[in-house]
C-alpha angles and dihedrals in degrees: 000000000000089000092053092052090049090052092049092048091049090052095044090057087067093057136061107243106148104060126120092262091063090047088056092049089049091055095050115070097169092075123056113223122181127179123209134186125225090279091055092250116147113255096162132031119170131202093263088058091052090052095046103043103024097237118121118227089253091054095047104043112101094011121119119252094236092052094052115041107356115103115233097255092051099049100090095045092046093050092046091048093052091046090052090053095047095045106029104021095243102150123226105240125233109256149149110272135181106221133175132265123214088256092053097256121135118260116199113206142162103234126202122186133210125184125187139159113239130213090273089061088248122134116238120197122198130191119200110196127190116200109241096186094109092042092049092047090050089047091049090050092049091049091046091052091046091052090044091051090047090050090049093050090050092049098051124064094220125120116234125204129180113197138176114247091266089060098257108150110233100166139012140179128197125172088192115029093195093097094049106116091211134013112272093250089062097053108028111103091015132102110264088224090064097051100049130073112274096249092051090040091058090053091054092045093052095045094045088055090047096050091048089052100045104022119212120082127317121196132189139160131236139163132229131193103235129183088258094050141277111334126193118212138190116211123201115193131190130176126224103202095182090061098029088233137132124220116207124186115187124193131191107239099171095119093047089048092052091047090051090048090053090049092048090047091053090047093052108025135063108248094216104046098019088228120136108278127230093279096052094039091055092047091053089047089055090051092049091051091054092046093049090049091053094047098037091239137130130253124199128206118201118200109203130193125182107236115239092353092141090059092052091045093049094043102042100026137253093281090064089041091055092051089049091053092049094050090046090054090053092050092050092050090049093059105043126080123260092253094052128085133228117196137174115231094188138285109016094332121113134178129212120196116202114202132212101359120183096200142346092274091072091059091045093054093052091045092054089048092053091051090048091052090059097052089077110088120251114239110214127161094338094313130109111218127187114213123173134192136237111203130194118193128203123178131210122256098006098057102029145351100218141032098264094052093047094047091048095047093045087052090051091051091048090056088051090054089052089052090052091062103277128257086080145083138244132198115222118257132182091244089062090055092052092050092047093050090049090051092048091050093050090049092049092053092045094057090068100031095094092051091050092048093238095143123088127184120225126184118213113197122231110222130198100225093202093069102006092241124149108242099172146325140245116227110222123194111210119195118208103195121169091210 
């Protein structure tokens, strides 16, 4: 041991090891600095080298470079490179290297090399190594995120656009280019507002301005006529103020739009006849009332009931009944004007809304045409069936100021038409309403009369006047009601 120290001391006297530069290297432990002689033996090993490679200064001094930190496969080229520099002046270039830790693990560094001849005419070689572990880790994370983002882009069907804040498209991604409105060469480097139809362009313009003002994410829907048909899209836009860029993600929502349309259709239309259902018909009636009020016009509501439909349905079956209802709907639609509405309230009840009437005669003409249309037999499954209408008519504003009043009064008029023998119509009158209210009151009292013991039975004898003999009796039910 004493002999080794003596050897090192003898060697060290031939090298400059105590100058201000070494003091600086000794004070900085974030950079690894090693000094080597012309035989590649360590003559200097700072604290940074100890931390980076795991060897203490005592362990490293006097050891050859290739025996300390050079991996096996690199030893020959490293030795040859240093010899070329020492003998022929061919410098070892700065580069990224993967060297070896004392424990055998890889150490990734950026290595710089310096060679000079000292005052003893000996050549001193220095390696200045910067640990790239954090850089490599950051690079690995960035590469991982990039690959993850690429995989995500490939996995989702959305279109992705990156734009400058003036809307110029600088990047795009599309896993499926079928939904690109134009080929990439026709939109890259151009403002999105210039390559889309004007109506869609205005939506983008308004929403880009909106997202730049309020930040966050703004979404909106639009449609484009594509080679494969009409496509509905949802665009989501966010603004990156620190980069003055706009991120746009666009999704094809055609299937969702179609599904929503089906749901809306079921909500507002009768599934059998495809006519507006009660909900939609009453909503349109409310709109017609508002319109008539603004324009000082009349609106008529016709309440229609198919005469004796229940008998046909019960006798011939519901399948025949459904076909009758569908053909009835077609006949009704064939008579009314384009601006009018036919709806199905349920069962065999229909409603017709007549828009913008000047006087009652307009409603009468259409009503008579409806009755006439049903005088032609229906031909269903080899049968000819006659089905007539009873129609009640209520007029706005004469017979009601809102939807519920008009519906109720048209229904009352329809029952009057039934009472007149069916296959006819009846305009609503106030007298009808009085009679209907009286009938409802009587029915209401009758529902509880039995429970209140208000009925009494009387028998009235039937007498043969020839011989004054009782030949039978009539049973009479008398109702004693306090109201």
